[in-house]
mmJSON file of the N, C-alpha and C atoms, coordinates in Angstrom:
{"data_MODEL":{"atom_site":{
"group_PDB":["ATOM","ATOM","ATOM","ATOM","ATOM","ATOM","ATOM","ATOM","ATOM","ATOM","ATOM","ATOM","ATOM","ATOM","ATOM","ATOM","ATOM","ATOM","ATOM","ATOM","ATOM","ATOM","ATOM","ATOM","ATOM","ATOM","ATOM","ATOM","ATOM","ATOM","ATOM","ATOM","ATOM","ATOM","ATOM","ATOM","ATOM","ATOM","ATOM","ATOM","ATOM","ATOM","ATOM","ATOM","ATOM","ATOM","ATOM","ATOM","ATOM","ATOM","ATOM","ATOM","ATOM","ATOM","ATOM","ATOM","ATOM","ATOM","ATOM","ATOM","ATOM","ATOM","ATOM","ATOM","ATOM","ATOM","ATOM","ATOM","ATOM","ATOM","ATOM","ATOM","ATOM","ATOM","ATOM","ATOM","ATOM","ATOM","ATOM","ATOM","ATOM","ATOM","ATOM","ATOM","ATOM","ATOM","ATOM","ATOM","ATOM","ATOM","ATOM","ATOM","ATOM","ATOM","ATOM","ATOM","ATOM","ATOM","ATOM","ATOM","ATOM","ATOM","ATOM","ATOM","ATOM","ATOM","ATOM","ATOM","ATOM","ATOM","ATOM","ATOM","ATOM","ATOM","ATOM","ATOM","ATOM","ATOM","ATOM","ATOM","ATOM","ATOM","ATOM","ATOM","ATOM","ATOM","ATOM","ATOM","ATOM","ATOM","ATOM","ATOM","ATOM","ATOM","ATOM","ATOM","ATOM","ATOM","ATOM","ATOM","ATOM","ATOM","ATOM","ATOM","ATOM","ATOM","ATOM","ATOM","ATOM","ATOM","ATOM","ATOM","ATOM","ATOM","ATOM","ATOM","ATOM","ATOM","ATOM","ATOM","ATOM","ATOM","ATOM","ATOM","ATOM","ATOM","ATOM","ATOM","ATOM","ATOM","ATOM","ATOM","ATOM","ATOM","ATOM","ATOM","ATOM","ATOM","ATOM","ATOM","ATOM","ATOM","ATOM"],
"id":[1,2,3,4,5,6,7,8,9,10,11,12,13,14,15,16,17,18,19,20,21,22,23,24,25,26,27,28,29,30,31,32,33,34,35,36,37,38,39,40,41,42,43,44,45,46,47,48,49,50,51,52,53,54,55,56,57,58,59,60,61,62,63,64,65,66,67,68,69,70,71,72,73,74,75,76,77,78,79,80,81,82,83,84,85,86,87,88,89,90,91,92,93,94,95,96,97,98,99,100,101,102,103,104,105,106,107,108,109,110,111,112,113,114,115,116,117,118,119,120,121,122,123,124,125,126,127,128,129,130,131,132,133,134,135,136,137,138,139,140,141,142,143,144,145,146,147,148,149,150,151,152,153,154,155,156,157,158,159,160,161,162,163,164,165,166,167,168,169,170,171,172,173,174,175,176,177,178,179,180,181,182,183],
"type_symbol":["N","C","C","N","C","C","N","C","C","N","C","C","N","C","C","N","C","C","N","C","C","N","C","C","N","C","C","N","C","C","N","C","C","N","C","C","N","C","C","N","C","C","N","C","C","N","C","C","N","C","C","N","C","C","N","C","C","N","C","C","N","C","C","N","C","C","N","C","C","N","C","C","N","C","C","N","C","C","N","C","C","N","C","C","N","C","C","N","C","C","N","C","C","N","C","C","N","C","C","N","C","C","N","C","C","N","C","C","N","C","C","N","C","C","N","C","C","N","C","C","N","C","C","N","C","C","N","C","C","N","C","C","N","C","C","N","C","C","N","C","C","N","C","C","N","C","C","N","C","C","N","C","C","N","C","C","N","C","C","N","C","C","N","C","C","N","C","C","N","C","C","N","C","C","N","C","C","N","C","C","N","C","C"],
"label_atom_id":["N","CA","C","N","CA","C","N","CA","C","N","CA","C","N","CA","C","N","CA","C","N","CA","C","N","CA","C","N","CA","C","N","CA","C","N","CA","C","N","CA","C","N","CA","C","N","CA","C","N","CA","C","N","CA","C","N","CA","C","N","CA","C","N","CA","C","N","CA","C","N","CA","C","N","CA","C","N","CA","C","N","CA","C","N","CA","C","N","CA","C","N","CA","C","N","CA","C","N","CA","C","N","CA","C","N","CA","C","N","CA","C","N","CA","C","N","CA","C","N","CA","C","N","CA","C","N","CA","C","N","CA","C","N","CA","C","N","CA","C","N","CA","C","N","CA","C","N","CA","C","N","CA","C","N","CA","C","N","CA","C","N","CA","C","N","CA","C","N","CA","C","N","CA","C","N","CA","C","N","CA","C","N","CA","C","N","CA","C","N","CA","C","N","CA","C","N","CA","C","N","CA","C","N","CA","C","N","CA","C","N","CA","C"],
"label_alt_id":[null,null,null,null,null,null,null,null,null,null,null,null,null,null,null,null,null,null,null,null,null,null,null,null,null,null,null,null,null,null,null,null,null,null,null,null,null,null,null,null,null,null,null,null,null,null,null,null,null,null,null,null,null,null,null,null,null,null,null,null,null,null,null,null,null,null,null,null,null,null,null,null,null,null,null,null,null,null,null,null,null,null,null,null,null,null,null,null,null,null,null,null,null,null,null,null,null,null,null,null,null,null,null,null,null,null,null,null,null,null,null,null,null,null,null,null,null,null,null,null,null,null,null,null,null,null,null,null,null,null,null,null,null,null,null,null,null,null,null,null,null,null,null,null,null,null,null,null,null,null,null,null,null,null,null,null,null,null,null,null,null,null,null,null,null,null,null,null,null,null,null,null,null,null,null,null,null,null,null,null,null,null,null],
"label_comp_id":["MET","MET","MET","PRO","PRO","PRO","PRO","PRO","PRO","MET","MET","MET","PRO","PRO","PRO","ALA","ALA","ALA","ALA","ALA","ALA","VAL","VAL","VAL","SER","SER","SER","PHE","PHE","PHE","ILE","ILE","ILE","ARG","ARG","ARG","GLY","GLY","GLY","ILE","ILE","ILE","MET","MET","MET","ASP","ASP","ASP","ALA","ALA","ALA","ILE","ILE","ILE","GLY","GLY","GLY","PRO","PRO","PRO","ASP","ASP","ASP","ASP","ASP","ASP","VAL","VAL","VAL","ARG","ARG","ARG","LEU","LEU","LEU","GLY","GLY","GLY","ASP","ASP","ASP","GLU","GLU","GLU","VAL","VAL","VAL","ARG","ARG","ARG","PHE","PHE","PHE","PHE","PHE","PHE","ASN","ASN","ASN","LYS","LYS","LYS","MET","MET","MET","ASN","ASN","ASN","THR","THR","THR","ALA","ALA","ALA","GLY","GLY","GLY","ARG","ARG","ARG","GLN","GLN","GLN","ASN","ASN","ASN","PRO","PRO","PRO","PRO","PRO","PRO","ILE","ILE","ILE","ILE","ILE","ILE","THR","THR","THR","CYS","CYS","CYS","LYS","LYS","LYS","PRO","PRO","PRO","ILE","ILE","ILE","TYR","TYR","TYR","ALA","ALA","ALA","SER","SER","SER","SER","SER","SER","LYS","LYS","LYS","PHE","PHE","PHE","THR","THR","THR","VAL","VAL","VAL","ASN","ASN","ASN","MET","MET","MET"],
"label_asym_id":["A","A","A","A","A","A","A","A","A","A","A","A","A","A","A","A","A","A","A","A","A","A","A","A","A","A","A","A","A","A","A","A","A","A","A","A","A","A","A","A","A","A","A","A","A","A","A","A","A","A","A","A","A","A","A","A","A","A","A","A","A","A","A","A","A","A","A","A","A","A","A","A","A","A","A","A","A","A","A","A","A","A","A","A","A","A","A","A","A","A","A","A","A","A","A","A","A","A","A","A","A","A","A","A","A","A","A","A","A","A","A","A","A","A","A","A","A","A","A","A","A","A","A","A","A","A","A","A","A","A","A","A","A","A","A","A","A","A","A","A","A","A","A","A","A","A","A","A","A","A","A","A","A","A","A","A","A","A","A","A","A","A","A","A","A","A","A","A","A","A","A","A","A","A","A","A","A","A","A","A","A","A","A"],
"label_entity_id":["1","1","1","1","1","1","1","1","1","1","1","1","1","1","1","1","1","1","1","1","1","1","1","1","1","1","1","1","1","1","1","1","1","1","1","1","1","1","1","1","1","1","1","1","1","1","1","1","1","1","1","1","1","1","1","1","1","1","1","1","1","1","1","1","1","1","1","1","1","1","1","1","1","1","1","1","1","1","1","1","1","1","1","1","1","1","1","1","1","1","1","1","1","1","1","1","1","1","1","1","1","1","1","1","1","1","1","1","1","1","1","1","1","1","1","1","1","1","1","1","1","1","1","1","1","1","1","1","1","1","1","1","1","1","1","1","1","1","1","1","1","1","1","1","1","1","1","1","1","1","1","1","1","1","1","1","1","1","1","1","1","1","1","1","1","1","1","1","1","1","1","1","1","1","1","1","1","1","1","1","1","1","1"],
"label_seq_id":[1,1,1,2,2,2,3,3,3,4,4,4,5,5,5,6,6,6,7,7,7,8,8,8,9,9,9,10,10,10,11,11,11,12,12,12,13,13,13,14,14,14,15,15,15,16,16,16,17,17,17,18,18,18,19,19,19,20,20,20,21,21,21,22,22,22,23,23,23,24,24,24,25,25,25,26,26,26,27,27,27,28,28,28,29,29,29,30,30,30,31,31,31,32,32,32,33,33,33,34,34,34,35,35,35,36,36,36,37,37,37,38,38,38,39,39,39,40,40,40,41,41,41,42,42,42,43,43,43,44,44,44,45,45,45,46,46,46,47,47,47,48,48,48,49,49,49,50,50,50,51,51,51,52,52,52,53,53,53,54,54,54,55,55,55,56,56,56,57,57,57,58,58,58,59,59,59,60,60,60,61,61,61],
"pdbx_PDB_ins_code":[null,null,null,null,null,null,null,null,null,null,null,null,null,null,null,null,null,null,null,null,null,null,null,null,null,null,null,null,null,null,null,null,null,null,null,null,null,null,null,null,null,null,null,null,null,null,null,null,null,null,null,null,null,null,null,null,null,null,null,null,null,null,null,null,null,null,null,null,null,null,null,null,null,null,null,null,null,null,null,null,null,null,null,null,null,null,null,null,null,null,null,null,null,null,null,null,null,null,null,null,null,null,null,null,null,null,null,null,null,null,null,null,null,null,null,null,null,null,null,null,null,null,null,null,null,null,null,null,null,null,null,null,null,null,null,null,null,null,null,null,null,null,null,null,null,null,null,null,null,null,null,null,null,null,null,null,null,null,null,null,null,null,null,null,null,null,null,null,null,null,null,null,null,null,null,null,null,null,null,null,null,null,null],
"Cartn_x":[85.7,84.727,83.421,82.079,80.892,80.801,80.089,79.665,78.886,78.914,77.958,76.453,75.692,74.238,73.721,74.04,74.091,74.408,75.376,75.845,75.275,74.845,73.915,72.837,72.072,70.52,70.757,72.033,72.035,72.391,73.055,73.348,72.176,71.596,70.009,68.957,68.854,68.079,68.574,69.596,69.827,69.855,70.092,69.76,68.272,67.619,66.27,65.313,66.254,65.877,65.968,67.073,67.398,66.247,66.085,65.17,65.8,64.88,65.454,66.198,65.746,66.445,67.714,67.671,68.769,70.119,69.855,70.927,70.758,70.11,69.894,69.318,68.435,67.448,66.142,65.658,64.695,63.666,64.43,63.986,63.71,64.697,64.42,63.259,63.013,61.539,60.591,60.49,59.358,59.083,59.954,59.795,58.97,59.12,58.66,57.339,57.07,55.698,54.655,55.101,54.233,53.638,52.669,52.114,52.548,52.728,53.007,51.789,51.977,50.811,49.71,49.854,49.294,48.088,48.777,47.87,48.362,49.703,50.247,51.431,51.705,52.754,53.954,55.031,56.383,56.898,57.661,58.278,59.815,59.804,61.115,62.095,63.282,64.432,65.511,66.013,67.113,68.401,68.914,70.092,70.782,72.191,72.79,73.411,73.188,74.22,74.845,76.251,77.167,76.194,76.391,75.956,77.086,77.83,78.969,80.13,81.428,82.345,83.868,84.547,85.514,86.75,88.166,89.161,88.856,87.865,87.606,86.351,85.238,83.912,83.209,82.02,81.405,79.955,78.987,77.531,76.79,76.264,75.399,73.904,73.207,71.815,71.112],
"Cartn_y":[83.081,81.864,82.255,82.304,82.816,82.172,82.619,82.018,81.126,80.332,78.83,79.228,78.62,79.032,79.302,78.478,78.447,79.714,80.299,81.595,82.565,82.662,83.653,83.641,82.679,82.683,83.179,82.847,83.38,85.014,85.496,86.744,87.544,86.774,87.358,87.665,86.587,86.591,87.768,88.333,89.178,90.56,90.59,91.814,92.063,91.066,91.203,91.83,91.49,92.052,93.339,94.036,95.44,96.6,97.419,98.414,99.719,100.655,101.969,102.765,102.512,102.82,102.052,100.819,100.312,100.508,101.343,102.262,103.527,104.27,105.756,106.299,105.555,106.192,106.529,106.143,106.503,107.762,108.772,110.227,110.609,110.168,110.32,109.711,108.589,107.852,108.167,109.042,109.45,110.721,111.341,112.788,112.485,111.474,111.071,110.551,110.204,109.716,110.711,111.857,113.149,113.803,114.198,115.256,116.579,117.596,119.134,119.771,120.964,121.907,121.956,121.743,121.602,120.476,119.463,118.328,117.205,117.343,116.669,116.289,114.964,114.096,114.86,114.842,115.736,115.099,115.8,115.396,114.692,113.382,112.703,113.547,113.216,113.858,112.9,113.038,111.907,112.109,111.162,111.424,110.028,110.297,108.688,109.212,108.025,107.964,106.917,106.854,105.886,105.567,103.965,103.377,102.595,102.311,101.49,101.539,101.51,101.917,101.353,100.666,99.843,100.268,99.749,99.921,99.141,98.155,97.222,97.683,98.07,98.22,99.503,100.176,101.05,100.642,100.465,100.486,101.742,102.216,103.27,102.843,104.001,103.986,104.75],
"Cartn_z":[-53.491,-53.5,-52.595,-53.307,-52.362,-51.151,-50.315,-48.883,-48.974,-48.064,-48.045,-47.917,-48.12,-48.219,-46.617,-45.754,-44.598,-44.085,-44.261,-43.952,-44.269,-45.774,-46.366,-45.39,-45.201,-44.579,-42.985,-42.392,-41.246,-41.26,-42.009,-42.312,-42.598,-43.729,-44.053,-42.96,-42.125,-40.849,-39.95,-39.831,-38.7,-39.628,-40.771,-41.517,-41.806,-41.894,-42.139,-40.642,-39.386,-38.102,-37.809,-38.52,-38.373,-38.466,-37.893,-37.97,-37.976,-38.267,-38.452,-37.117,-36.039,-35.04,-34.643,-35.096,-34.566,-35.621,-36.709,-37.235,-37.18,-36.225,-36.08,-37.112,-37.836,-38.783,-38.507,-37.0,-36.353,-36.656,-36.552,-36.679,-37.863,-38.892,-40.573,-40.691,-40.708,-40.803,-40.132,-39.066,-38.292,-39.291,-39.688,-40.115,-41.542,-41.984,-43.377,-43.288,-41.928,-41.633,-41.494,-40.713,-40.435,-41.429,-41.186,-41.97,-41.624,-42.9,-42.547,-42.289,-41.926,-41.35,-42.673,-43.563,-44.99,-44.889,-43.986,-44.005,-45.25,-45.766,-46.629,-46.025,-46.632,-46.188,-46.563,-45.787,-46.077,-47.092,-48.074,-49.391,-49.244,-49.921,-49.613,-49.773,-48.904,-49.128,-49.582,-50.343,-50.927,-50.019,-49.248,-48.602,-48.507,-48.128,-47.764,-46.411,-45.66,-44.192,-44.1,-43.497,-43.569,-42.005,-41.948,-40.746,-40.244,-41.073,-40.797,-41.953,-41.188,-42.407,-41.552,-42.533,-42.002,-42.914,-42.773,-43.675,-45.018,-44.812,-46.312,-46.884,-45.805,-47.126,-46.05,-46.504,-45.995,-46.188,-45.343,-45.627,-45.438,-46.688,-46.821,-46.637,-46.17,-46.069,-46.516],
"occupancy":[1.0,1.0,1.0,1.0,1.0,1.0,1.0,1.0,1.0,1.0,1.0,1.0,1.0,1.0,1.0,1.0,1.0,1.0,1.0,1.0,1.0,1.0,1.0,1.0,1.0,1.0,1.0,1.0,1.0,1.0,1.0,1.0,1.0,1.0,1.0,1.0,1.0,1.0,1.0,1.0,1.0,1.0,1.0,1.0,1.0,1.0,1.0,1.0,1.0,1.0,1.0,1.0,1.0,1.0,1.0,1.0,1.0,1.0,1.0,1.0,1.0,1.0,1.0,1.0,1.0,1.0,1.0,1.0,1.0,1.0,1.0,1.0,1.0,1.0,1.0,1.0,1.0,1.0,1.0,1.0,1.0,1.0,1.0,1.0,1.0,1.0,1.0,1.0,1.0,1.0,1.0,1.0,1.0,1.0,1.0,1.0,1.0,1.0,1.0,1.0,1.0,1.0,1.0,1.0,1.0,1.0,1.0,1.0,1.0,1.0,1.0,1.0,1.0,1.0,1.0,1.0,1.0,1.0,1.0,1.0,1.0,1.0,1.0,1.0,1.0,1.0,1.0,1.0,1.0,1.0,1.0,1.0,1.0,1.0,1.0,1.0,1.0,1.0,1.0,1.0,1.0,1.0,1.0,1.0,1.0,1.0,1.0,1.0,1.0,1.0,1.0,1.0,1.0,1.0,1.0,1.0,1.0,1.0,1.0,1.0,1.0,1.0,1.0,1.0,1.0,1.0,1.0,1.0,1.0,1.0,1.0,1.0,1.0,1.0,1.0,1.0,1.0,1.0,1.0,1.0,1.0,1.0,1.0],
"B_iso_or_equiv":[0.0,0.0,0.0,0.0,0.0,0.0,0.0,0.0,0.0,0.0,0.0,0.0,0.0,0.0,0.0,0.0,0.0,0.0,0.0,0.0,0.0,0.0,0.0,0.0,0.0,0.0,0.0,0.0,0.0,0.0,0.0,0.0,0.0,0.0,0.0,0.0,0.0,0.0,0.0,0.0,0.0,0.0,0.0,0.0,0.0,0.0,0.0,0.0,0.0,0.0,0.0,0.0,0.0,0.0,0.0,0.0,0.0,0.0,0.0,0.0,0.0,0.0,0.0,0.0,0.0,0.0,0.0,0.0,0.0,0.0,0.0,0.0,0.0,0.0,0.0,0.0,0.0,0.0,0.0,0.0,0.0,0.0,0.0,0.0,0.0,0.0,0.0,0.0,0.0,0.0,0.0,0.0,0.0,0.0,0.0,0.0,0.0,0.0,0.0,0.0,0.0,0.0,0.0,0.0,0.0,0.0,0.0,0.0,0.0,0.0,0.0,0.0,0.0,0.0,0.0,0.0,0.0,0.0,0.0,0.0,0.0,0.0,0.0,0.0,0.0,0.0,0.0,0.0,0.0,0.0,0.0,0.0,0.0,0.0,0.0,0.0,0.0,0.0,0.0,0.0,0.0,0.0,0.0,0.0,0.0,0.0,0.0,0.0,0.0,0.0,0.0,0.0,0.0,0.0,0.0,0.0,0.0,0.0,0.0,0.0,0.0,0.0,0.0,0.0,0.0,0.0,0.0,0.0,0.0,0.0,0.0,0.0,0.0,0.0,0.0,0.0,0.0,0.0,0.0,0.0,0.0,0.0,0.0],
"pdbx_formal_charge":[null,null,null,null,null,null,null,null,null,null,null,null,null,null,null,null,null,null,null,null,null,null,null,null,null,null,null,null,null,null,null,null,null,null,null,null,null,null,null,null,null,null,null,null,null,null,null,null,null,null,null,null,null,null,null,null,null,null,null,null,null,null,null,null,null,null,null,null,null,null,null,null,null,null,null,null,null,null,null,null,null,null,null,null,null,null,null,null,null,null,null,null,null,null,null,null,null,null,null,null,null,null,null,null,null,null,null,null,null,null,null,null,null,null,null,null,null,null,null,null,null,null,null,null,null,null,null,null,null,null,null,null,null,null,null,null,null,null,null,null,null,null,null,null,null,null,null,null,null,null,null,null,null,null,null,null,null,null,null,null,null,null,null,null,null,null,null,null,null,null,null,null,null,null,null,null,null,null,null,null,null,null,null],
"auth_seq_id":[1,1,1,2,2,2,3,3,3,4,4,4,5,5,5,6,6,6,7,7,7,8,8,8,9,9,9,10,10,10,11,11,11,12,12,12,13,13,13,14,14,14,15,15,15,16,16,16,17,17,17,18,18,18,19,19,19,20,20,20,21,21,21,22,22,22,23,23,23,24,24,24,25,25,25,26,26,26,27,27,27,28,28,28,29,29,29,30,30,30,31,31,31,32,32,32,33,33,33,34,34,34,35,35,35,36,36,36,37,37,37,38,38,38,39,39,39,40,40,40,41,41,41,42,42,42,43,43,43,44,44,44,45,45,45,46,46,46,47,47,47,48,48,48,49,49,49,50,50,50,51,51,51,52,52,52,53,53,53,54,54,54,55,55,55,56,56,56,57,57,57,58,58,58,59,59,59,60,60,60,61,61,61],
"auth_comp_id":["MET","MET","MET","PRO","PRO","PRO","PRO","PRO","PRO","MET","MET","MET","PRO","PRO","PRO","ALA","ALA","ALA","ALA","ALA","ALA","VAL","VAL","VAL","SER","SER","SER","PHE","PHE","PHE","ILE","ILE","ILE","ARG","ARG","ARG","GLY","GLY","GLY","ILE","ILE","ILE","MET","MET","MET","ASP","ASP","ASP","ALA","ALA","ALA","ILE","ILE","ILE","GLY","GLY","GLY","PRO","PRO","PRO","ASP","ASP","ASP","ASP","ASP","ASP","VAL","VAL","VAL","ARG","ARG","ARG","LEU","LEU","LEU","GLY","GLY","GLY","ASP","ASP","ASP","GLU","GLU","GLU","VAL","VAL","VAL","ARG","ARG","ARG","PHE","PHE","PHE","PHE","PHE","PHE","ASN","ASN","ASN","LYS","LYS","LYS","MET","MET","MET","ASN","ASN","ASN","THR","THR","THR","ALA","ALA","ALA","GLY","GLY","GLY","ARG","ARG","ARG","GLN","GLN","GLN","ASN","ASN","ASN","PRO","PRO","PRO","PRO","PRO","PRO","ILE","ILE","ILE","ILE","ILE","ILE","THR","THR","THR","CYS","CYS","CYS","LYS","LYS","LYS","PRO","PRO","PRO","ILE","ILE","ILE","TYR","TYR","TYR","ALA","ALA","ALA","SER","SER","SER","SER","SER","SER","LYS","LYS","LYS","PHE","PHE","PHE","THR","THR","THR","VAL","VAL","VAL","ASN","ASN","ASN","MET","MET","MET"],
"auth_asym_id":["A","A","A","A","A","A","A","A","A","A","A","A","A","A","A","A","A","A","A","A","A","A","A","A","A","A","A","A","A","A","A","A","A","A","A","A","A","A","A","A","A","A","A","A","A","A","A","A","A","A","A","A","A","A","A","A","A","A","A","A","A","A","A","A","A","A","A","A","A","A","A","A","A","A","A","A","A","A","A","A","A","A","A","A","A","A","A","A","A","A","A","A","A","A","A","A","A","A","A","A","A","A","A","A","A","A","A","A","A","A","A","A","A","A","A","A","A","A","A","A","A","A","A","A","A","A","A","A","A","A","A","A","A","A","A","A","A","A","A","A","A","A","A","A","A","A","A","A","A","A","A","A","A","A","A","A","A","A","A","A","A","A","A","A","A","A","A","A","A","A","A","A","A","A","A","A","A","A","A","A","A","A","A"],
"auth_atom_id":["N","CA","C","N","CA","C","N","CA","C","N","CA","C","N","CA","C","N","CA","C","N","CA","C","N","CA","C","N","CA","C","N","CA","C","N","CA","C","N","CA","C","N","CA","C","N","CA","C","N","CA","C","N","CA","C","N","CA","C","N","CA","C","N","CA","C","N","CA","C","N","CA","C","N","CA","C","N","CA","C","N","CA","C","N","CA","C","N","CA","C","N","CA","C","N","CA","C","N","CA","C","N","CA","C","N","CA","C","N","CA","C","N","CA","C","N","CA","C","N","CA","C","N","CA","C","N","CA","C","N","CA","C","N","CA","C","N","CA","C","N","CA","C","N","CA","C","N","CA","C","N","CA","C","N","CA","C","N","CA","C","N","CA","C","N","CA","C","N","CA","C","N","CA","C","N","CA","C","N","CA","C","N","CA","C","N","CA","C","N","CA","C","N","CA","C","N","CA","C","N","CA","C","N","CA","C","N","CA","C","N","CA","C"],
"pdbx_PDB_model_num":[1,1,1,1,1,1,1,1,1,1,1,1,1,1,1,1,1,1,1,1,1,1,1,1,1,1,1,1,1,1,1,1,1,1,1,1,1,1,1,1,1,1,1,1,1,1,1,1,1,1,1,1,1,1,1,1,1,1,1,1,1,1,1,1,1,1,1,1,1,1,1,1,1,1,1,1,1,1,1,1,1,1,1,1,1,1,1,1,1,1,1,1,1,1,1,1,1,1,1,1,1,1,1,1,1,1,1,1,1,1,1,1,1,1,1,1,1,1,1,1,1,1,1,1,1,1,1,1,1,1,1,1,1,1,1,1,1,1,1,1,1,1,1,1,1,1,1,1,1,1,1,1,1,1,1,1,1,1,1,1,1,1,1,1,1,1,1,1,1,1,1,1,1,1,1,1,1,1,1,1,1,1,1]
}}}
């Protein structure tokens, strides 16, 4: 059974408020916003970082 709309709205509100520092990604975000010594933005690096894991599911970012 899908969750009730009120529950989805509540969870969405919480998730929308989460920022990079809340899930220990602040340093990575700041890295991409910095310019390198040649005056160019650092190239994106594709990574996957687990931010939560339980016996039932894992959330990766």
